[in-house]
N, C-alpha and C positions, 0 to 999 in steps of 0.2 A: 504493500500500500504506500509506504514512504517513498519508494522509488517512482511509483506512478505519479505521486503528487509532485515530486521534485523536478521531474523533467518530462512532462507530457508533450506529445507531439500533436500538432494541430491536425484536425481531420482534413484529408485531402479530397475526398469525394463529397459532392453536394449532399448526399443522403446519409453520410457516415456520422455517427454520434460518438464522440470520445467521452466515455463515462466520467473520468476524473476531471476533465476540463469542464464538463457540465456541472459537476459538484462544486468546483471552484467558482464558476460564474454565478450559480444561484445562491451560493453561500454569501457572496458579497452583498447581494440584495437583502438577504435575511439578517446579516450582521447589522445593516442599517436599521432595520425594524427593531431588533433586539436592543441595540444601543438606545434607541429612542424610548423604548418602554421602560428602561431602568433609569435613564437620566432625567426624564420628565418629573418623576416623583421627587427627586432631589431638588429640582429647580422650582417646584411649586411654592414653597414658602417665600422665595425671593420674588416670584411672579406676583404673588399676592400683595407684597409690599409696594412694588414699583407700579403695578397697574391698579392699585386700590381695589383688589378683588376680595369678595367675601369667601367664606368657607364653601358655601354652595357653588359659587363660581368655580373654585378650584376643583371641587368634586366633578364638575362638568367637563373640566379639562381632560379628565380621565374617562368619565362615564360617556361623554359624547363620542370619543374615539372607540370605546368598547362597544357601544351600541351599533355604530356604523360597521364595525368589523364583524360582529356576530350576525347582523342581519344579512350581510352581503357575501359571506364566505362561500356557501354552497353554490349560490348563483354564479359567483366569480369562477369557481371551479368548472361549472358547466360551460361558461363562455370560453374557457380555455380548451375544453374538449371540442367545442364547435368551431372556434375561429383560430385556434393554434395557441399552444401554451407559451411558446417563445414570444409571440406578439403580445399576449396578455401580461406576461411577466415584465417585459420591457416597458409597457405602458404603466404598470404598477410602480416600477422603479423610478421612472421619470416623474410621475405624479407625486410620489412620496417625497422625492427630493425637492420638487418645486413648492409643494405645500409647506415643507420644512422651512424653506427660504421665506415664504410669505409669513409664517408664524414669527420668525425672527425679526421681520421688518414691521410687524403690527404694533400699534400703540394702545389698543383697547382690548379688554378682556373678552368682549362680545365677539370681535373679529377673530381673536385667538381661538375661542371655542368653535366657531364656524369652520376655521381652517383645520382644526383637529378632527372634526367630523369628516371633512373631505379627505384628510390624511388617512382616516380609518378605512374609507372606501378604496383608496389606492393600496393600502396595506392588505386588504382583502383580495384584491386582484393578484398581488405578488405571491402570497404564501401558498395557496393551493397549486398555483402554476409551478412553483419551485418543486414541490413534492411530486407533481405529475411528471416534470422533466426528469427527475431522478428515477421514477418508476419506469419510464420508457427508455432511459439510457442504460440502466443496469439490468442484466439478466436476473431472473428470479433468485438463483442461488447466490448471487452477489449483492442482492439488495440490502441484506442485513448489515454488510460491511459499510455500505454507503450510509445507512441510517446511523451506524455507530460513529462514523466520521462527522456526520451531520450533527449528532448530539454533542460531540466534542467541540465543534465550532460554536454551537449555541452556548455551551458552557464557557468558552473563551469570551464570547460577547457579554455574557452575564457577569463574568468576573471583572471585565474591563469597564462595564457600564458605570457602576457606582464610583469607581476611582476616577475615571475620566470625567464623569459628570461633576463630582465633588471638586476636582481641580479647576474645571472650567467655571463653575458657578462662583467659587471662592476667589479666583484670580482673574477672570475675564468678565463674563456677564451671563445672565440666564439665556440671552439670545444665542450665545455661542453653542449651547447644547443642541440647538436646532440647526444652526449653520453647519455643524460638523457633518450633517447628513448630505450636504450638497456635494463635497468632493467624493465622499464614499459612494453616493449615488452615481456620480459621473463615471467613476472607475467601473462600477457594476454594470452600467449601461454599455460602456465600451467593450468590456469583457463579454457581455451577453451577446452583443451584435456580432462579435468575432467567433465565439466558441459554440454558441447554442445553434441547434438545427431545429427548424420548425417541425411540429408534429401535431396532428389533429385526427379525429376519428372520421373515417369515411361514412360511417353509418348515420351521423347526425346531420340534420338539414335545417332545423329551426329552433328558436328559443321558446320554451313553454312559459309564455308570459302570464297566464293565469296562475301557474304554479309558482312563478317568481313572486307575484303579488301575495298569494296566500302564505307562502313560506316567510316572506319578509314581515308580514303582520304578525305571524306566529312567533318568530324569533324576537321581534321588537317587544311584543307584549310580555314574553317570558323574561327577557333580560331586563326590561323596565321594572317588572315586579321584583326581580332579585335585587336590583340596584336600590329601589325605593323602600323595600320592606324594612331595612334597619331603621329608617327614619319614620315611616308610617306605622310600622308594626305588621306582623303577619296576619293578624285578624282584622286589619283596617279595611274599610269598604273599597278604597282605591286599589289595595294590593289584591284583594279577592276578585275585583272586577278585571284587573289585568290578567290574573291567572285564569279566570273564566274565559276571557277572550282567547287566551293561549289554547285552552282545551277545545273550544268550539271551532275556531279557525284552523287549528292543527288537525282536527278530525276532518274538516272539509278539504284540507290539503291532501291528507292521506287518501280520501275518497277520490279526489281528482287524479292523483298520481296513479291510482289503480285503473283509471279509465283513459288517461291521456295517451295519445299515439306515441309521442316522444316526450316522456315525463322528465321534469327537471331532476328529480331524485328517484331513479328506478327502485321500487320497493324490493325487487328481486335481489338487490345487494344484501338486504338484511335476512334473506333466506339462508345465506351462508352464516352458520352459527358462529364461526370464528370472527367474521367481520363484525357481527353484532356485539360479541363479547369484547373484541378489541376496542370498539367504540365506548362500551361501558367502562372498560379499564382506563381509558384515557380520561373519562369524566371523573372517575374515582381518584386517579392519580393527581389530577389537577386540583380536585377538591381538597385532598389531603395536603398537597404541597403549597399551593397558593394561599389557601385559607389560613394555614398555620404561619407561613412566612410573613403574611401581611401584618400580623401582630408583633412579630419580632422587631420590626422597625420602631414601633412604639416602646417596646421594652428597652431597646438600646438608646433611643433618643429621649424618651420621656422619663423612664426610671433611672437609667444610667447617665443621662445628660451628655451623650456622645454627639459629635458633629456628624453630618451626613457622610463625610469622607471616612471618619472613624468607624461608622456603622458599616459602610461598605467593606472595610478591611476586616471587620469581625466576621462578615459573611463569605470571605474569600475561600475558606476551606471547602465549602460546598461547590461554589462556582468553579474553582480551580480543579477540584476533584473530578468534576464532570468531564473536564478535558481529557483526563486519563481514563475514567471509568466508561465513558460512552463507546470509544473504539474497542475496548476490551469486551464490553457487552455485545457489540456487533459480532466479534469473532466467536464468542461463546455461543451465541444464538445460532450462528452459522454451523457450529459443530454439533450441538445437541438439541436444537430447536428452541422455540420461545417459551414453552410451558414452564419448565423448571427455573430458568433465569428470571422470568417475570414474577413467579410465585415467591422465589427466594428474595428478589429485590423488594417486594412489598413487605416481607417479613423483616428485612433489614430496616426498611423505612419505619415500620411499626416500632422496632427497637429504638430507633433514633427519636421518634416522637415520645416514647416513654422516658428516655433520658432528658428530653427537653421539658417534660412535665415535672421534672425534679429540679429544674434550675431555681436558684435562689436570687434574691435581690443583689447579693454581693458577687454573683457569678463572674469569674475571670475569663480571660480569652480561651484558655484550654477547656473550660467547662462547656462552652458552646462549640468549640472547634471539633471536639470528638463527635457529637451527634451530627454536626454539619458534614463532616467527612463521611459518616455512615450514610447520610442522606444522598450524597453524591453517588455512592456505590449501590444504594438501594433504588433510587429513582432512575438512574441511567438505563438499566435493562428494561425497565417498564416503559420508558419513553421510546427507546429504540425498538423494543419488541412490539409494543402496541401499534406504533406507527407502521412497522413492517407488516403487521397482521392486517391492518385496515387497508393500506395501499396495495399490499401484495395479494390480497384476496379479491381485489376488484379487477375486472378485465381491463386491459390497457385502454380500451375505448372510453372508459369511465374513470381514468386516472385522476382527472381534475376534480370530478365530483368527490372521489374518495379523499383527495387532499383537503377539499372543503369540509367534509365530514370530520376528518381528524382535527383540523383547526377549530371547527365549531365546538367539538367535544371538549377541547381544552379551554376555550373561552367560557362555555357554559359551566363546566366543572369548576374553574377558578372563581367565577362570579358566585356560584352557589356556595363554595367553600368560604369565601369572604363574608357573604351575607349571613349564612347559617351559623358559622363559628362566631361572627360578630354578635349575633343574637345570644349565643351561648355565653360568651364572655360578658356582655352587658348584663344579662340576667344574673349571673353569679356575682358580679360587682354590686349590683343593686341589692342582692340578698345579704351580703356580708359587710357592706360599707358602714352602716350605722354602728354595727358592733365594734368595728375598729376605731370609730370616733370615740366610743366610750361615753363618759359623762359630758364631754364637750358637745355632744349631739343635742342636748337639751337647750343649749343657747343659740342654736342655728335654726332659722325659720324653715319649715318643710319645703317651700319652693326653692330655697337656696340649696338645700340638701340634694334635691333632684338635679340641679345644675352641677353640683359637685360630683354626683354619681356619673353624669355624662362625661365630665373631664376625666374621671378616674378610669372609665372604660377604655381610654386611650393612653393610660399611664401618666396623666398630667394632673397637676394641682394649679389653681388660679394664682397668677403672680400678684405681688403687692399686698399679701396678707399681713395683718398685724403680727408682730413678733410672737406674742403670747399664744397664738393659735396656729401659726404657720407650720410649726413642727408636727403638731397633732394631725392637721388636715393632710399635709404632704405624706406623712407616714400611713394614714388611712388610705389615701389614694393609691400609693404604691403597693401596699399589702393586698388590698382588694383586687387591684389589677392582676397581681401575680396569681391570686386564687382563680380568677377568670382565665388567665393565660394557661394555667396548668390544666384546667378542665377542657379548654379548647384543644390542647395537645392530646388529652386522653380520647376525645372524640375522634381526632385525626388518626390516632392509633387504631381505633376500632374500624374506621373506614379502610385503613391500610390492610388490616387482617381480612376484612371482607373481600378486598380486591385480590389478595393472595389466594383465597379459596376459588374465586371466579377464574383466576388465571389457569387453574388446573384443567379447564375445559377447552383451552384454545389449541389450535393447530397452526402450523406454519403457513405462510402465504403460498400462492400458486407458483409453480416454476415456469409458467407460460410467459412468452414475451412476444411483443410485436404484432399480435393478432389484431386485425381491424384498425391498424394505425398507419397513417400516411406520413412518411418522412421525406422532407424536401421542401 
């Protein structure tokens, strides 16, 4: 693999696809997206100060992007199957870079949010097309190696993101974290134009526009409900209405897909048990990983008082570990199949979650580094294996749709994990907070206690407190947050164990290649 990456030869024939050059080209585009995802969170506090943005505005900087991405991923994959994955990938790269430039030049939070939504649409074009190009460039028995290298590249991007973002925000400006996408995008575009070869299905002739509309409404209402539930409450009328729309319109979408001549998402894909299980595994993996990791940033910055750069360094053992673990996972899956590596990976993940549920307020670097390293070697075979199962079990003519399903599963799983674990953490904080306040609680009005509980659910205490109560309130906030964090990790551990059991039912992807695909 190293030799292939070190000195690849350019394809000589118009229809020839060089697998490792394809991997390099699409990786450059995905690196841009991964860097953006990690650095935006670091830039948000400074964006809020300079653009006079509220907390709700900053939430929409992330939520607007997530909504656009989740709504459009499967449709974007289908467009690649229909019009060519190279074409769709390059449009995604160019659009993502240009919207990044526009975000850096904007001076209002409203325009920034609008461009983030547009950026999400271009990101949705880019990611399924990248996976489809890999599926069509690598033969079935080599796809797991490509997925392993792919996971290592994502790990490298994740490791670099917090450090690069912290350095740029602290030493240049928040705009620079978006401007950095422009040169990366330019290189990705040039490399893609040179190295990638166009491919599309001969069998597809039209876009299923009713299916696009129904799926878009379904995904929007689902992700909207997940995003707003922590604010509204899961029993709130707005949340229940959104979930009701999801069920009703989702059922209409499934009915239409069973009748459409050329459906957006052929339901026959899910008749393959391994494809369906792989999708479920991706949701559970993202739930466990993103849901738990979301609250660690509050632990490091709220409880420990670390800077964003210091927090990124604390999380390096996991991100850096994936650089090593993902290629090893790809090789292991190639030798013995995906079942045992994925199940073992989720059990290692469950062990890491258990160790994190034992973290104390005074936790040192090594206390978090050990479970982070375990997470790298636990999550890598799951990410590599589940991606290979989803993409490998789909026919090449539907490689783009399969890539969209994989990315959608990750987005929905991560959003569910963040929302549900957020509710778990907040409920635990609310339950124990007054007890930690002790006698001091009697002197605080009930409405103020509710506000204090809200801050404690993200590991914070209000600034500027009188000296005589500051210590008591801060201590109560930190202790109650730790109780909530511990419970969140226990729930994540349970989800990981469930995924390990589910993994025992999977099989490897198909070894077919090239059927019904036009190259040239």
